[in-house]
C-alpha positions in Angstrom: -7.4 11.4 -1.8 -6.9 7.9 -1.7 -4.0 6.2 -3.5 -4.0 3.1 -5.8 -0.9 2.9 -6.4 0.1 -0.6 -8.1 2.3 -2.9 -6.1 4.0 -4.2 -9.0 7.0 -1.8 -8.4 7.1 -2.7 -5.0 7.9 -6.1 -6.1 10.5 -5.0 -8.6 11.9 -3.3 -5.6 12.6 -6.1 -3.3 15.6 -7.9 -5.7 17.5 -4.7 -5.1 16.8 -3.3 -1.9 18.8 -3.5 1.2 18.8 -3.3 4.8 21.0 -3.2 7.8 23.7 -5.0 8.7 21.3 -6.4 10.9 19.0 -7.8 8.2 19.6 -9.6 4.9 18.5 -9.0 1.5 14.7 -9.3 1.4 12.9 -11.7 -0.4 9.9 -11.5 -2.4 6.8 -13.0 -0.6 4.5 -15.6 -2.3 2.4 -13.3 -4.4 -1.2 -13.9 -4.5 -3.8 -11.5 -5.8 -7.4 -11.8 -5.6 -8.9 -15.4 -6.5 -11.4 -16.4 -9.3 -13.9 -18.5 -8.8 -13.8 -21.8 -10.0 -9.9 -21.2 -11.0 -7.1 -23.0 -9.8 -6.5 -26.6 -8.7 -9.6 -27.5 -7.0 -11.0 -30.0 -9.2 -13.7 -32.0 -7.2 -14.3 -30.2 -4.0 -17.5 -28.9 -3.5 -19.6 -27.2 -0.7 -22.9 -28.6 0.2 -25.5 -26.7 2.1 -28.2 -28.7 3.9 -31.9 -27.4 4.7 -31.9 -26.8 8.6 -29.6 -28.2 11.0 -28.6 -31.9 10.7 -27.1 -33.9 8.0 -28.6 -37.2 6.2 -27.2 -40.3 7.9 -26.4 -41.9 4.6 -24.8 -38.8 2.9 -21.0 -39.7 3.8 -21.8 -43.5 2.7 -23.4 -41.8 -1.0 -20.7 -39.4 -0.9 -18.0 -42.4 -1.1 -20.4 -44.5 -3.5 -19.8 -41.6 -6.0 -16.0 -42.0 -5.5 -15.4 -38.9 -3.2 -15.0 -38.3 0.6 -16.3 -35.8 3.1 -13.7 -33.6 4.1 -15.5 -32.1 6.8 -18.9 -31.8 7.9 -20.9 -30.0 10.5 -24.6 -31.0 11.4 -25.2 -28.2 13.8 -24.2 -25.5 10.8 -25.7 -27.6 7.9 -22.6 -27.6 6.0 -20.1 -29.8 4.4 -16.9 -29.9 2.4 -16.6 -32.8 -0.3 -13.9 -33.8 -2.2 -12.8 -35.8 -5.1 -16.3 -36.1 -6.9 -17.3 -35.2 -10.3 -19.6 -32.9 -11.6 -22.3 -35.3 -12.9 -21.6 -36.8 -9.1 -22.2 -33.4 -7.6 -25.6 -33.1 -9.4 -26.5 -36.5 -7.9 -25.5 -35.3 -4.2 -28.0 -32.4 -5.0 -30.8 -34.8 -5.3 -30.2 -36.1 -1.6 -33.2 -35.7 0.5 -32.0 -32.7 3.0 -29.6 -31.2 0.4 -30.5 -27.6 -0.2 -27.3 -26.6 -2.5 -24.2 -28.1 -3.9 -21.7 -25.8 -5.6 -18.1 -26.2 -7.0 -15.5 -24.7 -4.4 -13.3 -21.8 -4.8 -9.4 -21.0 -5.0 -8.6 -18.6 -2.3 -5.2 -17.3 -1.4 -3.2 -14.9 0.6 -4.3 -11.2 0.4 -1.4 -10.4 -1.5 1.3 -9.5 0.9 3.6 -7.3 -0.6 7.0 -8.2 0.7 9.2 -9.7 3.6 12.3 -9.2 5.0 14.6 -11.2 7.1 16.8 -10.3 10.0 19.2 -12.1 12.1 18.8 -12.6 16.0 21.3 -15.4 16.4 22.6 -13.3 18.5 20.1 -13.5 21.3 22.1 -14.7 24.3 20.1 -17.4 26.0 16.8 -18.3 24.2 15.7 -20.0 27.4 15.0 -16.1 28.5 12.0 -14.9 27.8 9.7 -11.7 29.0 6.3 -13.1 29.0 5.7 -10.8 32.2 7.2 -7.8 30.8 6.5 -8.1 26.7 8.6 -4.6 26.7 11.7 -6.3 27.7 11.9 -9.0 24.3 15.4 -8.3 22.8 14.1 -6.9 19.7 11.2 -4.5 20.9 12.8 -2.0 19.8 11.9 -3.0 15.9 8.4 -2.8 17.0 7.0 0.7 15.9 3.8 -0.9 16.1 3.2 -2.2 19.3 4.2 1.3 20.8 1.7 3.1 18.1 -1.1 1.5 19.6 0.1 2.3 22.9 0.3 -2.0 24.1 3.3 -1.3 26.3 1.0 1.2 28.5 -1.4 -1.8 28.6 1.2 -4.5 29.7 2.6 -2.2 32.3 -0.8 -2.0 33.9 -0.8 -5.8 34.2 -3.1 -6.3 30.8 -1.3 -9.2 29.5 -4.4 -11.5 28.2 -5.4 -14.7 29.8 -5.1 -18.3 29.0 -8.6 -18.9 29.1 -9.0 -16.7 26.0 -8.6 -18.5 22.7 -7.7 -16.8 19.3 -7.7 -19.0 16.2 -5.1 -18.2 13.5 -6.9 -19.4 10.2 -3.8 -19.4 8.0 -0.8 -21.0 7.0 0.0 -23.0 10.2 2.0 -21.8 13.1 5.7 -22.8 13.9 4.0 -23.4 17.5 7.4 -24.0 19.0 9.5 -20.9 18.0 11.3 -19.3 20.7 8.1 -16.6 21.0 5.4 -19.3 20.4 6.5 -22.2 22.5 3.9 -23.1 24.8 1.0 -20.6 23.8 -0.3 -22.8 20.8 -3.2 -25.2 22.3 -2.2 -28.3 19.6 -4.9 -30.4 20.9 -7.3 -28.0 19.2 -5.3 -27.4 16.1 -6.2 -28.9 13.0 -5.1 -28.9 9.4 -7.4 -29.0 6.2 -4.6 -29.3 3.9 -4.5 -32.8 2.9 -4.8 -31.8 -0.6 -2.7 -29.3 -2.7 -4.5 -26.5 -4.3 -3.0 -24.8 -6.9 -3.1 -20.8 -7.5 -4.0 -21.5 -11.3 -4.6 -24.4 -13.7 -1.2 -23.8 -14.9 0.5 -23.7 -11.5 2.9 -26.9 -10.6 1.6 -29.1 -8.7 3.4 -29.9 -5.2 2.6 -32.7 -2.1 0.0 -31.5 0.1 1.2 -29.8 3.4 0.0 -32.7 5.4 1.9 -35.0 3.3 4.7 -33.1 3.8 4.6 -32.8 7.5 4.0 -36.8 7.7 6.7 -37.8 5.3 9.4 -35.5 5.8 8.9 -33.9 9.5 7.1 -36.8 10.9 7.8 -35.5 14.6 6.1 -32.4 13.8 2.1 -31.5 14.3 0.4 -31.3 10.9 -0.4 -27.0 11.7 3.8 -26.7 11.1 4.1 -23.4 9.1 5.7 -23.8 5.7 5.3 -20.5 4.3 6.0 -18.1 7.1 2.6 -16.1 6.9 1.0 -17.8 9.9 3.6 -17.7 12.1 4.1 -13.7 11.4 0.4 -13.3 12.0 -0.1 -15.7 15.2 3.3 -13.7 16.7 1.1 -10.4 16.5 -1.6 -11.6 18.7 0.2 -13.6 21.5 4.1 -13.8 22.3 6.2 -14.9 25.2 8.6 -11.6 24.1 11.8 -13.8 23.8 12.5 -11.4 20.7 9.0 -9.5 19.9 5.9 -8.9 21.4 2.7 -9.6 20.7 -0.6 -7.5 21.8 -0.8 -10.1 24.4 1.3 -12.3 25.7 -0.7 -14.9 27.9 -3.4 -15.6 25.0 -4.0 -19.0 24.0 -3.8 -19.7 20.5 -5.0 -22.6 18.0 -3.9 -23.3 14.5 -6.0 -23.8 11.9 -4.4 -24.4 8.9 -6.9 -23.5 5.7 -3.7 -22.4 3.3 -1.0 -24.4 2.1 2.9 -23.7 1.7 2.2 -21.8 -1.5 -0.7 -19.6 0.6 -3.4 -21.0 -1.5 -6.9 -22.8 -0.1 -10.2 -23.2 -1.3 -13.5 -21.6 0.1 -14.7 -24.9 1.6 -11.2 -25.5 3.6 -11.5 -22.0 5.1 -15.2 -22.1 5.4 -14.5 -25.2 7.5 -12.3 -23.6 9.6 -14.3 -21.0 10.7 -16.7 -23.7 11.7 -13.8 -25.9 13.2 -12.7 -22.5 15.3 -16.1 -21.9 16.6 -17.1 -25.5 17.9 -13.3 -25.7 19.6 -13.9 -22.7 21.9 -12.1 -19.7 19.8 -13.5 -16.6 21.5 -11.9 -14.8 18.4 -10.9 -16.0 14.5 -8.2 -13.8 12.6 -8.5 -14.2 9.0 -5.4 -12.6 7.1 -6.7 -13.8 3.8 -9.1 -13.1 1.0 -10.1 -11.4 -2.4 -13.1 -10.3 -4.2 -15.6 -11.9 -6.9 -18.7 -10.9 -8.6 -22.0 -11.3 -6.8 -23.6 -11.5 -9.9 -24.1 -15.3 -10.5 -22.9 -16.2 -7.1 -25.5 -15.7 -4.6 -25.3 -19.1 -3.5 -21.8 -18.6 -2.7 -22.6 -15.6 -0.7 -25.4 -17.4 1.4 -22.9 -20.3 2.0 -20.5 -17.4 3.8 -23.4 -16.0 5.6 -24.6 -19.1 7.0 -21.3 -20.1 8.8 -20.5 -16.5 9.6 -23.8 -16.2 11.1 -23.1 -19.4 12.9 -20.0 -18.3 14.4 -21.7 -15.2 16.1 -24.3 -17.4 17.4 -21.3 -19.4 19.2 -19.9 -15.9 20.3 -16.7 -15.7 18.3 -15.5 -12.7 16.8 -14.5 -12.8 13.4 -11.4 -10.5 12.5 -10.5 -10.0 8.8 -8.0 -8.1 6.6 -9.2 -5.3 4.7 -7.1 -6.2 1.4 -4.2 -4.8 -0.2 -5.3 -3.4 -3.7 -5.8 0.1 -2.7 -9.5 0.0 -3.6 -13.1 1.5 -2.3 -14.7 -1.3 -0.9 -17.6 0.9 0.1 -18.2 1.8 -3.7 -17.6 -1.3 -5.2 -20.3 -1.8 -7.3 -21.4 -5.4 -7.8 -18.2 -6.9 -6.1 -18.1 -8.9 -2.9 -14.7 -8.1 -0.6 -14.6 -11.4 1.1 -14.4 -11.3 4.0 -15.2 -7.9 4.8 -18.6 -8.2 3.1 -19.3 -10.8 5.5 -21.7 -10.3 8.4 -20.8 -9.6 12.1 -17.1 -9.3 11.0 -14.4 -6.4 12.3 -12.7 -5.4 8.8 -9.4 -3.9 9.4 -7.3 -1.4 7.1 -3.5 -0.7 7.6 -1.7 2.3 8.3 2.3 2.9 8.9 5.0 5.2 8.9 6.7 5.6 5.5 9.9 7.9 6.1 11.9 6.7 9.2 9.1 6.3 11.6 7.6 10.1 11.1 3.4 9.9 10.9 3.0 6.4 11.7 -0.9 6.8 11.4 -0.5 7.2 7.5 -3.0 5.3 5.9 -0.5 2.6 3.8 -0.4 2.8 0.4 -2.2 -0.4 -0.8 -4.6 -0.6 2.1 -8.4 -1.0 1.0 -10.6 2.0 2.2 -14.3 2.6 2.2 -15.9 5.2 5.6 -18.9 1.9 6.1 -16.8 -0.7 5.0 -13.9 -0.5 7.0 -14.3 -0.9 10.8 -10.8 0.0 12.3 -7.4 0.4 11.1 -4.2 -1.1 12.9 -0.4 -1.2 12.3 0.3 -3.2 9.0 3.3 -1.1 7.7 4.1 0.8 4.5 6.9 1.7 2.3 8.3 5.1 0.5 6.8 4.9 -3.1 7.4 8.9 -3.2 10.4 8.5 -5.8 12.1 5.5 -7.7 10.7 2.8 -9.9 12.3 -0.3 -8.1 15.1 -0.3 -10.7 18.9 -0.6 -10.1 19.4 3.2 -11.0 16.1 4.7 -9.1 15.4 2.4 -6.2 13.1 3.1 -3.7 14.6 5.7 -1.0 15.6 4.5 2.4 15.8 6.3 5.6 16.5 5.3 9.5 15.0 2.5 11.1 15.3 0.9 14.3 16.7 -2.2 12.7 18.9 0.1 10.0 18.4 2.2 6.9 15.3 0.6 5.0 12.7 1.4 2.4 9.6 -0.3 4.1 8.3 -0.3 7.9 8.1 -4.2 8.6 5.7 -5.7 11.4 8.2 -8.5 12.3 7.9 -12.0 13.3 10.3 -15.2 13.8 10.7 -17.1 10.3 9.4 -20.5 10.8 11.9 -23.2 11.3 10.2 -25.4 8.5 9.8 -22.4 6.1 10.0 -23.4 2.4 11.5 -21.9 -1.1 10.1 -24.5 -2.8 10.4 -28.3 -3.9 13.0 -30.1 -6.1 11.9 -31.9 -9.4 11.5 -34.8 -7.2 9.2 -33.0 -4.8 11.3 -32.9 -2.1 11.0 -29.9 -0.3 13.3 -27.5 0.0 13.8 -25.0 3.3 14.5 -21.3 3.4 17.2 -21.3 6.0 15.4 -20.6 9.1 16.0 -23.9 10.4 18.0 -22.6 13.3 15.3 -20.7 15.0 17.2 -17.6 14.7 15.8 -15.6 12.1 12.9 -13.0 11.8 10.7 -12.3 8.8 9.1 -8.6 8.4 5.9 -8.5 6.4 3.7 -5.4 5.2 0.1 -5.8 4.6 -3.4 -5.8 6.1 -2.2 -9.2 6.7 -0.6 -7.8 9.6 -3.1 -5.0 10.6 -5.8 -7.5 11.5 -4.0 -9.7 14.1 -3.4 -6.5 16.1 -7.0 -6.3 16.4 -7.5 -9.5 17.2 -4.9 -9.2 20.1 -6.7 -6.6 21.4 -9.9 -8.0 21.2 -8.5 -11.0 23.4 -7.4 -8.3 25.9 -11.0 -7.0 26.2 -12.7 -10.7 26.4 -10.4 -11.1 29.1 -11.3 -8.2 30.9 -15.1 -8.0 30.2 -15.8 -11.7 29.6 -16.9 -14.0 26.5 -20.0 -14.4 24.5 -20.4 -10.9 23.1 -18.8 -10.1 20.1 -20.6 -6.9 19.2 -19.6 -5.4 22.6 -16.0 -6.0 21.8 -16.3 -4.4 18.1 -17.8 -1.7 19.9 -15.2 -0.8 22.4 -12.7 -1.2 19.7 -14.0 1.3 17.3 -15.3 3.9 20.1 -12.0 3.9 22.0 -10.0 4.2 18.4 -7.5 7.1 17.7 -9.3 9.4 15.0 -7.3 9.3 11.5 -8.8 9.7 7.9 -12.3 8.5 8.5 -12.5 6.3 5.1 -10.1 3.8 6.8 -12.3 3.0 9.8 -13.5 4.7 12.9 -9.8 5.3 13.7 -6.7 3.6 14.5 -7.2 1.0 17.7 -5.6 2.3 20.8 -4.9 -0.5 23.6 -4.4 1.6 26.5 -7.7 3.6 25.8 -10.0 0.2 25.0 -9.0 -0.9 28.0 -10.3 2.5 30.0 -6.5 3.2 31.4 
């Protein structure tokens, strides 16, 4: 029986659940449910597909004459993202020779990450010390049930640390690229932000400055991929980390930040598909996409076609795409007319989540929130979970706590550094308000399939370092065939780094 528990009670619990003396009170993550096509503040944004390869030479001029701009274009893939035009102008674009389709963009959001906690690591004696050659030496490695579960530590002991020549693109909210654990691992020359406009979650959401504007105005010395949300930094750290505090699956893999979601965790399909193409064209061997949602296939065949075109292009470029299965507790194999993005896209590795509930027992228990489906899910990985066996989140009936390495808690978090520029909102004058991580000595803990997915991306990077580039299907097969058996509804198994490398 597969649980489809509502996450609303868990949101309620965040306000009253305490952690240990090593952690401050957990805070609620920026929630984002599945997206709705055409919803949100993305007026004037369109996806344009062209007939075959190539873009007409006069296309950009024609867009400009209609009052818009070409946000991104890829002639090899026959794709463009256009902003700032009206519906009537979009019709005129569709009449240009060589254009096969013009369709309104849609809002996409973080896939409903359930909660975050924060831990204090300001007691680290010397931030210049790192454990890149021995990730298990990180000063908070004892927090990382997740890395031990997949036997990543056994691979490190055998010298399998990844290679700087292998690149993983993090399509997310950005990366705190000079945090203690990421400093030097992120290639800023190949990183990019597509967040020049602020995208609202709904039509009634407040409008704030775009991430690129915030970076340039308030943090002018920072690269535009600076993470104002926290999600992208946590995801990146599971892939590759220098392990001052926390290990990643690898410690030497190169990362590139591809910012396709803003400080509110929201972006558009056009921005995300542009990010996939950018990563494929800039040497990414793996792309991690801990984002998505779902929509009805009925009436949206053109959008599915655009997704297929972009993901097929990435496959041809030799890039493996790893995606989060989602946090709705839904059966993706029997979703009728629904389309799960991006598990239903071609050539992807779709990742479900497992994690311990009480203490650190039964760490392979499928997470209560994880989507499932025997044929829809590729593999499982650690994403964390929580004890929902009793309590309703109220002060009188809180969720039960049990011992964890970081103290008594109700959830098995996946930890990463809190970005120094993480925001908690904006003032009425649109000045960003920082979340208190400026000193760099705090960790964020998340649970979700968003956290499971980068463990798989990290393993993919190790396999590419071991067996070579350009064969994403081979990497996927190795991960599936070497996984430890679990409930088959959650994939071929839970990934095992040691077994995948043949150790």
